[in-house]
C-alpha positions in Angstrom: 261.7 -67.2 246.7 259.7 -68.4 243.9 258.5 -64.5 242.9 262.2 -63.6 242.8 263.3 -66.2 240.6 260.5 -65.6 238.3 261.6 -61.6 238.6 265.1 -62.7 237.7 263.8 -64.8 234.7 261.8 -62.3 233.2 264.9 -59.7 233.3 266.6 -62.2 231.2 265.2 -61.6 227.7 265.6 -57.3 228.1 269.2 -58.0 229.5 269.8 -59.9 226.2 268.1 -57.6 223.9 270.8 -54.7 225.4 273.6 -57.4 225.0 272.8 -58.6 221.4 271.9 -55.0 220.1 275.2 -53.5 221.5 277.1 -56.3 219.9 275.0 -55.7 216.7 275.9 -52.0 216.3 279.1 -52.1 217.1 279.7 -54.7 214.3 277.8 -53.2 211.7 279.5 -49.3 212.3 282.8 -50.9 212.6 285.0 -50.2 209.5 284.0 -52.0 206.2 280.9 -53.3 208.1 279.3 -56.7 207.5 278.9 -56.4 203.9 282.5 -55.2 203.2 283.6 -58.6 204.7 281.0 -60.9 203.4 282.3 -59.8 199.8 285.9 -59.3 200.6 285.6 -63.1 201.1 285.3 -63.8 197.8 288.2 -62.3 196.5 288.8 -62.7 192.7 285.0 -62.1 191.3 283.7 -60.9 187.4 281.7 -57.2 188.1 278.7 -59.3 187.2 279.0 -61.9 189.9 280.0 -59.3 192.5 276.9 -57.4 191.8 274.9 -61.0 192.0 276.3 -61.5 195.4 275.8 -58.2 196.6 272.3 -58.5 195.8 271.8 -61.5 197.2 273.8 -60.1 200.6 271.4 -57.4 200.6 268.3 -59.3 200.5 269.5 -62.2 202.7 270.8 -59.8 205.7 269.0 -57.0 205.1 272.1 -54.7 204.5 270.4 -51.9 202.3 267.9 -51.5 205.4 268.2 -49.2 208.1 270.6 -50.6 211.4 267.4 -50.6 213.8 265.2 -52.2 210.7 268.3 -55.0 210.3 268.5 -55.8 214.0 264.5 -55.9 214.4 264.5 -58.3 211.6 267.4 -60.2 213.4 265.4 -60.5 216.6 262.2 -61.9 214.3 264.5 -64.3 212.7 265.6 -66.1 216.2 262.4 -65.0 218.0 259.7 -68.1 218.8 257.4 -65.6 218.2 257.3 -63.3 214.8 256.8 -63.3 211.2 258.0 -65.8 209.0 260.9 -64.9 206.9 260.5 -66.3 203.1 263.4 -67.2 201.0 263.3 -63.9 199.1 264.3 -62.3 202.5 260.7 -60.7 202.8 258.6 -61.3 205.8 255.3 -63.6 205.6 252.4 -64.0 207.8 252.6 -63.6 211.7 252.8 -66.9 213.8 252.3 -67.4 217.5 255.0 -70.3 217.4 257.9 -70.8 214.5 261.1 -72.4 214.3 263.6 -70.0 215.9 266.4 -69.5 213.3 269.9 -68.3 214.4 270.7 -67.5 210.6 273.6 -69.1 208.2 277.2 -68.5 208.6 278.6 -66.8 205.3 282.1 -68.2 206.4 281.4 -71.8 206.6 278.3 -71.7 204.2 275.9 -73.8 206.6 273.5 -73.0 209.6 274.6 -71.7 212.7 272.4 -73.9 214.7 274.4 -76.9 213.2 277.9 -74.8 214.1 277.0 -74.4 217.7 275.5 -77.9 218.0 278.8 -79.2 217.0 281.0 -76.9 218.9 279.1 -75.9 221.9 279.1 -79.7 223.1 282.8 -80.0 222.8 283.6 -77.0 225.3 280.4 -77.8 227.9 282.0 -81.0 228.4 285.7 -79.6 229.1 283.9 -77.3 231.5 281.8 -79.8 233.2 285.2 -81.8 233.8 286.8 -78.7 234.8 284.7 -77.1 237.2 284.1 -80.4 239.6 288.2 -80.9 239.7 288.9 -77.2 240.6 286.0 -77.0 243.3 287.2 -80.4 244.8 291.0 -79.2 245.1 290.1 -75.5 246.1 287.8 -76.8 248.7 289.9 -79.5 250.0 293.3 -77.7 249.8 291.9 -74.9 251.3 290.0 -76.6 254.4 293.4 -78.4 255.1 295.5 -75.2 254.5 293.5 -73.3 257.3 293.6 -76.1 259.6 297.1 -76.5 259.6 298.0 -72.7 259.4 301.8 -72.4 259.5 302.7 -76.0 258.9 304.4 -77.9 256.1 301.3 -78.5 254.2 300.0 -74.9 254.6 303.5 -73.4 253.9 304.1 -75.6 250.9 300.6 -75.6 249.2 300.6 -71.7 249.4 304.0 -71.6 247.9 303.0 -74.3 245.1 299.4 -72.6 244.3 301.3 -69.0 244.0 303.8 -70.3 241.2 300.6 -72.0 239.4 298.8 -69.0 239.7 301.5 -66.9 238.1 302.1 -69.6 234.9 300.1 -68.5 231.7 297.9 -71.0 229.9 299.3 -70.1 226.6 302.8 -71.1 228.3 301.7 -74.1 229.9 299.6 -75.4 226.7 303.1 -75.0 224.9 305.3 -76.5 227.0 303.0 -79.3 227.1 302.8 -79.7 223.3 306.5 -79.2 223.0 307.9 -81.5 225.5 305.1 -83.9 227.0 303.7 -84.6 223.7 306.6 -84.9 221.5 307.4 -88.3 220.9 311.3 -87.3 220.5 311.2 -86.4 224.0 308.0 -87.4 226.3 305.1 -89.0 224.2 302.9 -88.9 227.8 300.1 -86.7 225.8 298.8 -87.1 222.4 299.6 -83.4 220.0 295.8 -82.3 219.8 292.4 -83.2 218.9 289.9 -85.0 220.6 290.5 -88.6 218.9 293.4 -90.7 217.3 292.9 -90.7 213.7 292.1 -94.3 214.1 289.4 -93.9 216.5 286.8 -95.1 214.0 288.2 -98.3 214.3 288.9 -98.9 218.1 286.7 -100.7 220.3 284.8 -98.7 222.8 286.5 -100.1 226.2 289.9 -101.1 226.5 291.0 -104.5 226.1 293.7 -106.9 225.5 294.0 -108.3 221.8 296.5 -110.0 219.6 299.0 -107.1 219.7 298.8 -106.5 222.7 296.8 -103.9 224.7 294.0 -101.6 222.6 293.2 -98.4 224.5 289.7 -98.1 222.8 287.7 -95.5 222.0 286.6 -94.2 225.5 290.4 -94.5 226.9 291.8 -92.8 223.8 289.1 -90.0 224.3 290.0 -89.4 227.8 293.8 -89.6 227.0 293.1 -86.7 224.6 291.0 -84.6 227.5 294.2 -84.9 230.1 296.2 -82.0 228.9 293.2 -79.5 227.9 291.6 -79.9 231.5 295.0 -79.5 233.3 295.6 -76.3 231.1 292.1 -75.5 232.3 292.0 -76.1 235.8 295.5 -75.2 237.6 294.7 -71.4 237.2 291.4 -72.2 238.9 292.2 -74.2 241.7 295.2 -72.3 242.7 293.3 -69.1 243.2 290.1 -70.4 244.9 292.6 -72.5 247.3 293.8 -69.3 248.6 290.4 -68.0 248.5 288.8 -70.8 250.5 292.1 -70.8 253.0 291.0 -66.7 254.3 287.5 -67.8 254.3 288.0 -70.6 256.7 290.1 -69.1 259.0 288.0 -65.8 259.3 285.1 -68.7 260.3 287.6 -70.5 262.9 287.9 -66.9 264.4 284.3 -66.6 264.9 282.2 -66.7 268.2 279.9 -69.5 267.0 283.2 -71.9 266.9 284.4 -70.7 270.0 280.9 -71.3 271.7 280.9 -75.0 269.7 284.8 -75.6 270.8 283.6 -74.6 274.3 280.7 -77.2 274.2 283.0 -80.0 273.6 282.1 -80.4 270.2 284.7 -82.4 267.9 287.1 -80.5 266.0 286.5 -82.5 262.6 283.1 -81.9 263.2 283.2 -77.6 263.9 285.1 -78.0 260.5 282.8 -79.4 258.3 279.6 -78.8 259.7 279.9 -75.5 260.9 282.9 -73.7 259.5 282.4 -75.0 255.7 278.6 -74.3 254.9 279.7 -70.2 255.8 283.2 -70.8 254.1 281.6 -71.5 250.7 280.3 -68.3 250.6 282.9 -66.3 248.7 283.1 -69.4 246.3 279.9 -69.0 245.7 280.0 -66.1 244.2 283.3 -66.5 242.0 281.2 -69.1 240.7 278.7 -67.1 239.1 281.6 -66.1 236.9 283.8 -69.8 236.3 281.4 -71.0 233.5 280.8 -67.8 231.8 284.5 -67.6 232.0 285.7 -70.7 231.0 283.2 -70.9 227.8 285.4 -67.7 226.8 288.4 -68.9 228.5 289.2 -72.1 227.0 289.9 -70.4 223.3 293.7 -70.6 224.2 293.6 -74.4 225.0 291.0 -75.1 222.1 293.9 -73.5 219.6 296.5 -75.1 221.2 295.2 -78.4 221.2 293.5 -78.0 218.1 289.9 -79.0 219.5 286.8 -77.4 218.0 284.8 -75.6 220.6 283.0 -72.5 220.8 286.0 -70.1 221.4 287.5 -71.6 218.0 284.4 -70.9 216.3 284.4 -67.0 217.8 287.5 -65.8 216.9 287.3 -67.3 213.6 283.7 -65.3 213.4 285.0 -61.9 214.8 287.7 -61.8 212.8 285.7 -62.8 209.5 282.8 -60.5 211.2 280.3 -63.5 210.5 277.6 -61.3 212.0 275.1 -64.5 212.6 277.9 -66.5 214.4 278.9 -64.0 216.8 275.6 -62.7 218.1 274.5 -66.8 218.5 277.6 -66.8 220.5 276.2 -63.7 222.6 273.0 -65.1 223.2 274.5 -68.3 224.6 277.2 -66.9 226.8 274.7 -64.2 227.9 272.1 -66.7 228.5 274.9 -68.6 230.5 276.0 -65.8 232.3 272.5 -64.8 233.2 271.7 -67.8 234.9 274.9 -68.8 236.4 274.3 -65.4 238.4 270.4 -66.5 239.3 272.0 -70.1 240.2 274.5 -68.5 242.8 271.9 -65.9 244.4 270.0 -69.5 245.0 273.0 -71.1 246.2 273.3 -67.9 248.6 270.0 -68.4 250.3 270.7 -72.5 250.5 274.4 -71.9 252.3 273.6 -68.8 254.4 269.6 -69.0 255.9 270.0 -65.3 256.7 269.8 -64.5 253.2 266.1 -64.2 252.2 265.0 -62.5 248.6 260.9 -62.5 249.5 
């Protein structure tokens, strides 16, 4: 197992190189290129200002050099091992250990690492809340739907989850904003963002004050998270519940289950000690794509609810051809995807003793 993990980790670097190389060259050969979008960002400029900007962009991004040289310069820039980059854009001496640099966003005029440092924790927080809810509901509902197959719970849950799976996230988000976050109808949720504009003056925990109940910073934060989390979870657990139900039914018909029942093992022990472990294998397969999917899939939710996460930053960067942000996002999503696949393989071996990577 250790040798397998080491081999997989060693493959991460060439895979990321392939991903970023593809994105880099697609952006470079797109109509207008990176340089066109950079210059167009400064619409009305005098000729001398435009020339000065072009010279700066060529020096900063090496846009006057061949594409393969530009890509190698970017790889050197983000690598902890390589040549130092001087302020004028030229390369300095080689260093075995240097500070990686994700570049600077021309759209926001600040380092990419600071942009990612603000946006990524927000998206990860949404996902860390969302994933346990998705799997908690899916595993529980899937087991009981299979156990009571054909009965009221199975039929009603199947109909409800099929309906939920059919609802587009965009429609649900707009409906939540338009009806359940509308002060003229039902102000059940806030209109958007992650905090009230007065959150800076709130106490951290809820409390009773002279003016009555004060929800505090923490409760206000959770209140603002409620609607986005609903949008991110309902489709996931609706799909995974059906998958879990099918997997449990397949295992309930297996020989080892009949043997356990013939020996007088309690039905609950059969279900949770014998069937559950084997039924988790399909969910582990799907789990490898859940987190990377949510990193990109939260884009719609972030836009609807005004949340500044990675999805929103990425779309703005793609439209503006902000190369450094797009490549940084590709690095993050690619790394998370590869690590998710590795974790899924490890969980396979944990859940099923028959799986071995030796």
